[in-house]
C-alpha positions as CSV (number, residue, x, y, z in Angstrom):
1,M,-5.4,13.3,0.4
2,V,-3.0,10.5,1.3
3,K,0.2,9.5,-0.5
4,C,1.4,5.9,-0.9
5,C,4.5,5.3,1.2
6,I,5.9,3.0,-1.6
7,C,5.3,4.7,-4.9
8,G,4.2,8.1,-3.7
9,I,0.9,8.2,-5.7
10,E,-1.8,10.4,-4.2
11,N,-5.2,9.0,-3.5
12,S,-8.4,10.7,-2.3
13,T,-10.6,7.7,-2.1
14,P,-12.0,6.8,1.4
15,D,-11.1,3.1,1.3
16,V,-7.4,3.6,1.9
17,I,-5.3,0.8,3.3
18,Y,-2.9,1.1,6.2
19,D,-0.5,-1.4,7.7
20,E,0.3,-1.8,11.4
21,D,2.5,1.3,11.3
22,M,-0.3,3.4,9.7
23,L,1.6,3.8,6.5
24,Y,-0.7,4.2,3.5
25,Y,-0.4,1.8,0.5
26,C,-2.2,2.2,-2.8
27,D,-3.9,-1.0,-3.9
28,N,-1.1,-2.1,-6.3
29,C,1.7,-1.6,-3.7
30,Y,-0.4,-3.2,-0.9
31,L,-0.9,-6.3,-3.0
32,A,2.7,-6.3,-4.1
33,E,4.0,-6.0,-0.5
34,N,1.7,-8.8,0.7
35,S,2.3,-11.2,-2.1
36,S,6.1,-10.8,-2.0
37,A,6.6,-13.1,0.9
38,I,4.9,-15.8,-1.2
39,D,6.6,-15.1,-4.4
40,N,10.1,-15.1,-2.9
41,E,10.2,-18.8,-2.0
């Protein structure tokens, strides 16, 4: 079981996403983190 480092939701699925620092992101937070650089122009 892993916990999202942003929202804290727990996930037991095998296709988890980690960034370079090995922090786990759920799908929503991962997309939000990676799209924020584009949205903030």
